[in-house]
Structures are given as structure tokens and as C-alpha cells.
N, C-alpha and C positions, 0 to 999 in steps of 0.2 A: 733171306732168299727162299724162293719157293721151288720145289722140285717138280718137274714135269712128270705126270703119271697118267697113263691111260688105263682105266679099269673096265671091268665087265659092266658095272653099273652105268658108266658113261656110254658104252655101246648100246645098251638097252634104251637109255634116255634119248640118244641120237636117233635110233630107229623109231621110237615112239613119236618124237616131235616131227620127224620127216613124214611119218605116216599121217599125222594130223594135217600137215601142210598139203600133202597130196590129196587126201580125202576132201579137205576144204576146197581145194582148187577144182577138183572134178565136180563137186556139187555146185559151186558158185557159177560155173559155166554151163550147168545143165538145169538150173532152176531159173524160170519155170520150164517144165518139160513140154508145155504147150507152145513154146516159142522156138523158132529156128533162128540162130544167130549166124551172120556172115560178117567176118572182120576184114578190115584193110582192103576194101575195094577202092577203086579210083576211077575218076572220069575227068574229062578235060573241058574247060570253059571255052567260049568263043574267042577269048583273047589269049589262049594257050596256057592257062594255069592248070596244074594238076590238082584236083580236089580229092582228098581222102575221105572215105565215109564207111560207116557200118550199116548193116541192114538187119532189122529185127522184125520178124513176121510170124503170124500164126502158123503152126504146123498143119492144122486142118483149115478148112475154108476153101471155097472154090474161086471162081473168077470174080472180077469186078469188085475188088477189095478197096476200101478207102485208104489213103496214105497221108502220113503226116511227116513233114520235113522239120528237122530240129536244128536250129542255129544257136551256137554257144556265144559266150561273152568275151570281152577283152581279157588277155592273159589266161584264157581258158581253152578248152578243146572238147571234142565230141565225147570223150570218155566221161566227162563230168556230168553229162545228162543221160547216161545209160539207164539210170533208174526210171526216168520218164519213158524212154523208148521201150523198155521191157514191159512195163505195165500196159502201155498202149498196144503193144503187139499181142499180149495175152488177151486183151479185150477183143481183138480182131482187126487192128490196123496194121499196115505196113509202115513201120517207123524208121526214119532214116536220119540219124544224127551225122553231121559232117563237120570237117575242119574248114573254117574260112581260110582264104589265102593268107600266107604268112603265119598261120597258127598250126599247132599240132604237127601233122605229117603232110599237110598240103604245101605246095611250093608258093613262092612269093609272087606278087603282082601288084598292079595299080590298086591302092587301097580305096580309091574312089569308085571302083567297079566291083565291089563285093557282091552287089546284087546279081552279078553274072554267076557267082558260085551257086546261088539258090536255083537259078535257071538251069545250070548244068545238072543239078540233082533232079530237077523236074524232067529234064530230057532223059535221064536214066530211067525214071519211073515210066515215062511215055514209051520207052523201048520195050517194056515188059507187057505181056499180053494179059496179065491178071489184075491190072490196076484200073480202077474207075477214075479216069483223068478229070472227071467233073466233080469228084469228091475228094478234094485236097484240103489239108490243114497245115498250118505253120505255127511252130513254137519258137519264140525268140527270147533267149535269156540275155539280159543286159545289152551288150553291143549287138547281139543277134536281133534286136528289135528293128534293125535297119531293113529287115525283110518286109516291113510294111510298104516299102516303096514298090515291091513286086505285087503283093496281094491287093494293093489299092486299085491296080489296073487289070488284074487277072481274076475274073469271076469264077474260075475253077476252084479258087480257094474259098471255102465255106466257113472257115473257122480260124481265128487268130488268138493265140494264147501268149500274152506277154509276161515274162517272169523278171521282175526287177528291172523293168525297162520303161521307156516313155511310150505314150500313146499319141500318134499323130492326130491333132485336132480335126484335120480334114480327111482322115481315113474314110473311105467310102462307107456309107450307111447301108446295111443289109435290108433286104425285103424278101417277101415270099418267093419272088422270082429268082433273085440273085442274093441269097442269104450271106451274111457275114456276122457270125456270132463272136463277140469279143470278150475274153476274160483277161483281166489284168491282175496278176498275182503280186502282192506287195508285202514285204516284211516291215514290221513296225520300226526296226532299227536299220533300215536300208540306207546305205551311205551314198547310193547313186541317184536315186529319184525320190521325191517326196510325195506323200499322199495327196497333198494339196495340188501338186502339178497334175496328178492323175485325175483328180476331181475336176479340174479345169477342162481337161480334154473330154471327159465324160459329159460335162455340161454342154460342150459344143456338139457332141455326138447325139445326145438325147434331147436337148432343148430344155432340160430340167435345171432350174437355178442351183448353183453350187451349194447353197445353204440347205438344199433338200436332197442332196446326194449323200448316201450312206454306204459304208463298206458292207460287204457280204449280203447285198440285196440286188436282185436281178431287175434290170430295167429293160423294157421290151419283152420279147418272148422268143423261144425257139421256133414256135409255130410260124411266127411272122419273119423269122430269119434275121432278127435284129437284137437278140439278147445281148446285154452288156452288163458286166459286173466287175467290181473291184473286190478281190478276195484279200483280206488283211489278216495276217497272223500276228500274234501278240508277243512272240519271244524270239524272233529270228532276225538275222542280218542278211546282207547281200550275198555273201558266200554261201551261207546255209541254204539259200533258195535253190541251189543246184541239187541238194540231197534230201531236204526235209520231206518226211513222209506225208505231212498234211498238204503240202503244195502238190506233190505228185498225185495224191488221191484226188484232189480238187481238179487238177488238169485232166486226169483220166475221165472223171465223171462229166466234166464239161464237154470233152470231145465226144463221149458216148451220146450225150443229149443233143449235141449239135448235129451229128450225123444219123441219130436215131437208129443205131445198129443193134443187131442181136448179139449180145456179148457172148463170146466163146468161152472165156475163163473168167469167172467172177472173183477169184482169189486175189489177195493183195500180197505181194512178195517182198516189199521193201525191208520189213523187219527180219524176215527169214534170211535174206541176203546179208544183212548186217551181222547176223549171228555167224553165218558161214565165213564172212570176212574176218571176224574175230578168231574163228578156228584157224583160218589160214595164217593170220598174223602170229598168233601164239605158237603154232607149229613151226612156221618159218623162222621167226626170230629166235625161238628156243634152239632150233637146229643150228642156226648160224653161230650163236654164242658158244654152243658146246663144241662145234667143229674147230674153233680157233686153236684150242690147245693141241689136238693131235696134228693139225696141219702145221702148226708152229714147230713141233718136234720134228716133223718130216722134212720141212724145208730149211729151217734155220740152223740145224745142228748136223755136224758131220757124224758118220757112223760110230766112230770111237767115242764121241761125246754122248750119243744116245746110249751106248753100251754102259757108260759110266753113270748114267742117270744124272747128267750134268745139271748144275743149278743155273737159274736164269741170271744173267749179268745185267742188272738194271742200270740204264743210263739216267743219271740224276744230277741235280744241282743242289748241293747242301746249303741250307740257310738256317743253321741251328738256333740262331739268336732271334729269329723272326717267327712268330706264332701264326697259325692258320687264320685266326681272327684278324690279326694285323694285316696279313696279305690280302684277305678277302675285302676288307674295308678299302685298302689302297687300290685294289683291282677295280672296284666300282668307281672310286673317286677319279682315278687316272683315266679310265675308259670313258666315263661320262663327260668330264670337264675338258679332256683333251680331244674328244671326238670331233668337235667343230674344226679345229685346225687340221686334223687328220683328213676330214672330208674335203676341206678347201684344197689341201695338197693334192688329193686324188681327183678332183673335179676335171682338170685338164685331160686326164686319162679317160674319164668317163665320156667326155665329149667325142672322143674318137673311137670308142668301143662300138662294135656293130649292132648290138642289141641293147636298147636303152634301158629296158626294165631290168635285165641282168646287170647292166652297168650301174643302175641305181642301187641295187641290192649290194653289190660288192663295194660300192662307194661308202655306203653306210657301215658295212663291216670293217672296211679299212680304217674308218674313224676310230673304232674301238682298238684295232690292232696298233695304231699309232700310239695310243695311250699305254698299251701293254708293252710296247717296245721301250718307251721311256721308263716304265716301271722296272723292266728287266735290266735296263742299263744301270739304274740306281741300285738295285739289289746286287748286281754284279760288282759294283764298286765297293759295296759294304763287305761282300764275300771275297774280295780281291780277285775277281774274275773279270777279264776283259769282255766287252760286248761281243767281240768277234768270237771269243772262245765259247760264249753262251750259245751263239747261233750255230757254231760248228759242232756242238756237243752231240746232237742226234746222229751225225755222220762220222763219229769218231771210230767206228769199228773197221774202217777200211772199205775198199771197193767191193770185195766179195760179200762182206756182211751187208752192205747197203743193197746190193743186187738181190740177195736172198730176202731181205726185208721187202723190197719192191715186188719180188715174185709172189711173196705171201700176200701182199696187198692186192695184187692183180687177181689171184685166185679167190680171195675172200670177197672182194667187191663184185666179182662175177656171180658168186653164190647169192650175195645180198641183193644184187640187182634183179636176178631172176625171181627171187622171193617178192621183192617190191613190185616188179612189173606185173606179175601174174595175180597179185592181190590188189594193191592200190592202183597200179598203172592201168590195167585194162578194165577196171571197174569204176573207178572214182576220179582219178587224176593221172593223165598220161605221163610217162617218163621217157618218151622216145622222140628226140628232135627230128625235124624233117631233113631231107637231103640238103636243102638250101642252107641249113644252119649248121651242118656237121663241121664245116671248116672253122667255126668259131669255138669248137670244143677245146682245142689246145690253149687258146687265149685265156678262156675263163678257168680252165683247169689249173694253169700255172698260178693265176691270181688266188684262186681258192686254196691251192696247196700251201702257198706262202702264208695266207691268212690263218688257216687251220694249224699249220706247223707252229706258228707263234703262240696261238692259243694253247696248244698242247705242251709246249715247252714250260709255260707257266703252270698249267693245270696238272699235268702228269709228272714232269721232271722236278717240279718244285713242290706243289701242294700235295699230290697223291702220295708222295714219299713220306709225308708227315703223318699219314694214317696207317692203321694196321691193315692186315689182309682179311679182316672179318667181313661178313656180308653186310652188317650194319654200316661199317665204315665205307665200303664200296658204294652203297646207296647214297651216303652223304656226299661222296665225291661226284657221283653222277648228278645229284641235285645241284651242287655248286657249279659243275660244268654246264648245266642247263641254265641256271639262274643268272650267271654273269652276262652271257651274251643276250639272254632274253630281256633282262631289265634294261640293258643298253638299247636294244632294238625297240622296246616298248616306248621308252622315253623319246627317242629320236623320231619314231613314227608319229608320236603325238606332236612333236615340233613341226614335222612336215604337214600334219593335218591343220595346225594353226596357220602355217604359211599359205597353204593352198585353200584354206577354209573348206576343207572336205575331209571326211573320215574314210574315204573310199579305200585308200591304200592301207590304212590302219586296220580296217575291218577285214580286208582280203589277206594281208600278210601275217597278222598275228596268229590266227588258228594254224596256218601252215608252219609258221616259225616254232610254235610250241612243239609240234610233232618232230620237226627236223632237229631242233636243239636237244630234245630228249634223246633221240636216236643217235646223233653224232656224239653226244656226251657219253652215252653207254658204250658205243663202239670204241671210243678213245680210252675209257677206263678199263674195260675188259681186255682189249688188245694189248695195252701197256702191261697189264697184270700178267698176261700170258707170254709176252715176248720181251719185255724189258726195255722196249724202245717205242718211239712215236711215229716212225716212218710209215709203217703199214696202215695205222689208223688214219694218219693224215692223208694218205693216198685214197683210202676207201671213202672217207668223208668228202674229199675234194671231188671225186668222180660223181658221187650221188648228188651233191649240191649243184655241180655243173649241169648234169642232165636235167635236173628239176628246173633250174632257172632258164636254161636255154629253151626247153620245151614250152615254158610259159611265156617267153618273151617274143612278141611279134617284131619283125624288122622295123626299126625306127632309130634314127640318129639320136645321140645323146643331147645334141643342141635342140632338136625339135621337141624332145621330151621336156626339157627344162622350160622352153618357151611356152609350151601348151599347158604344163602342169603348175608352174611356179610363177609365171609372169602374166 
């Protein structure tokens, strides 16, 4: 048993980590100082959809500024392309990243009318007196390439930059009178579009045989208003396109050459902002994990228990005859081989869930949980514990104890969410669902809570109790808590890639899954260590996972998702 103790050293560390987070937050939102940022503006389309957008513009600079509209991809949002917007604004453009309907914080609407979202942003720019409405550009990432349908007929757009997207073969050709310079940014390992497909469109655009079209070479010229190039990077994939510094620099340079502007700020801020993000995350995560113990003491224990310096009462399931190695091997075998029947069982639920991508993710996760449930049942039989008793174990302290655990989870997740939102959320990957999708939060929260609770029964109440309380052993548990779900997720996404003949979901989900599984494992391990139960950690991880998947999931039925992706 471990005694709860708050020391002067802990207070100093808490203050230091909090200071790091605050300093990093202030700096990341003020760099570059040459840019003015306005967040969470909104406008309305002609068919009544509310479109959320941010505006980044140079602090200096007079009237008649060029503007660039930035459209994101599927399962993405305007925050993912903030790096592009900031660099363009520093150069002298008014950059406007926005959320397409059904994505981010925009409301839902007819998905066949997404072009209206771009037109709504154009109308916002037109209502300003400082924008040169004859000097517009458009950046489209992935799905955002649909903006070509607008710029094809609108000669106010002088520049199109496609990021990991297709190029319309019939997109209007620029000339000295009505220029349209086109840059297609492509990652070597892009799962959404192939280099050959881009070359086919460039062939149609330039008249040059595809055998003579090379990457990183300009065809046409900026002087004649018909510059065209495919920029190919040699070590990136589709997701990394949204943040890679090489792509951002190339897009910025192309826009500058297209509009021939006098650059206001020639500095490049991507790497500086990455360092500031690291400072934010280190400070925020350090503060979060250190605050767990004092908050646990404050919320979970009565006054007389605090006065006695009471020991933590760990909720656990004893399996003395089973080693960690044995449980680990069985965990992988049960989750991987029983994942398919678990998924099949959950598919009918997925078909009726309101957000298909979120439903797809929880369906995959339930496949693993089905295997873990069978494993826990078999382990319970050996330990002479009923399956019902195993599932009831975390709730064994009574109603008051459960409510205290829940209250602790609410406070801790509020702290962690603020940290995540002001670091990752507003700078790289939004974590705030739109009003239209808020009603789905309880549905996915309940599913996630059950999924994570089952994981934590095995990982914390069984496996973690077989380790000592040393730092080395805690790191081992965090690694195991990450490895089990990640290996399962990795294998099943490969299976999905084989079925769909596309690595799109594999390439998009795996990097995010790495971060999420490490974070959720660490939260579960440390919270269990400080509280003795898994309720608080299950609540925290369920809330974070729910907000992430709902934010990334556009409205789509599960049936439509299966028909379009798998059949």
C-alpha cells in the first residue's frame, strides 16, 4: 500500500509545470507577432448552413490585401491547417481556414453543396474593405480539393494549391489576362492520391506527354499566369501533409510568386511553434499527472481519513498462479483472434450510430474488448470468481465512493481537456464538436466508458498489481497498456486496408492512435496508482476519446459508410 503525501517539492513542481504550460500557451498564440489572429468567427451559406472559420492576417499592411481561403480534408478541420494560414499571413495574405459543413464546428447540410461553404467565405471577404477581391487564392487539402469547382468558373482566384488531393483535368488554364497558377503538393506515401494520377491531369493541363512530366519542376510561368508544378516530398504520408514544414514552405513560396507581393515578414515559424507546443505539452501533462494525488486526497477521503494519512485501498483481482508474460500473450491472442466475431456482433449497432467514422472506430475497439471479456471470464473461473463479480469489482465501494471517484474524474478530465484544447486542439487538431453533434456525446461516451473500463480491469486490476511501485515498473505497465490496443488496432487496420484496397484509414488513424493510446495508458496507470480504482481513469479517457472521434466524424450513416468504403 502507498500512503498519500503532499510535499513542498510537489508544490514547487506543480507550480513549475503550470508556469511552463502558461508560458508556452501565451507564446504559441502570439507567434508570429506580425500576425493578427481571430478565432471562431461564423458566417451563413445561401442554404442556411453556419460555417465556422478563423482569420489570420498581417498586423501591418494597408488596403487591397490578397486573400487565400483554406479548405480542409475529410475527418479534418480548420485547425489542422493553421500552420499554412499563419505563414501566409506573416507574408502578407489574409488567410481564412474554415470548417466545411458537417465538420469541426460548422453545422450540417447537404454534402453535395459544399461549394457553397467556400462562396460564403468569399462573401465574408467581400464585405471587408481591405481585401482585393481580384486577388484570391484557394488551398484545398484532401477533400478540400472540391474547391476547384468554384475557382474553375471564378477568375478572381489566381492561385490554386492542392495538398494531397486530385487535380481536375479540365480545370481552367491560366493566362496573362486571367492567371491561375497551380501547385499540387504530394507525399510519396500518400494513401489518397497517386503521383501518376496527378501527372495525368498535368498532362491534360500543359499538353506535355506524361512521360516528360517530372516532379518539382515548373511548367509554364508565373509571368504568363499558367505556372504548374507537382511538388513531391520523399518521406511523408497523407496526414503529415497538414503539418509538414517542407509543404508549408513550398505553399507559401508559391503563393508569394503567384501574387508577386512584397513580403512583410520573411521569417519561417513552423519549427518555433513546434518547440512552443512541446513546452506546452510538457508543462501541461506534467501538471496534470502531479495534480492527481492532491486532488485524490481532497475528493476521495473523508477528513478523519486524511488526518490519519490513510492508505490507498486498491481494487484488484488476484491471479497469483498466472504470470505477467502468460497474461500478456493471452491478451494478444484473445483480442486479435476473437476480434472478428466481436466486430461482427457490434456491426448492427454501428449501422444505427449517427456518426459513421466514430462508429467505425468503436466497432474496431469492441472487437478487442470482446476478446478481453472472454479472457477475463476464463481467468475468473480459474480464480473462482464469477464473471459478474469481476465486472462489479470497480463499483464495490458503494454509491458514495463511486460518486467521489466520478467527481474526481470530472475535475481531472476538465483539467486535461483544457491542456489538450489550448495546445493540440487550437493549433493542430480540434477537439470541440459542433452544436449539431453534441447530442451524440452521451451515446459514444457510454460505449467508450464500457470499452475502457474492460481494458482497465485487465490492465490495472490484474496486471498492474503484479508489478512493484517503482518508476521502471510503472513505465513497463504504460508500455503494455499502449502495446495491447495498438497492436490490435494496427493489425485490424491492415485488414481493412486489404479489404478496401486503400491505406487511407491506416495512414490517418495510426499516428493519432499512437498518441491517444500512450496518453490513455499513462492516465490509467497513474490514476490507478494514486486512487486504487479505475473509475476516474475510465471516465477521463472516455471523455477525451469521445470528443476526439466526434469532432473528426462528419455526419454519415453507418450503412452509407460501409457501402462506400468496403463494397
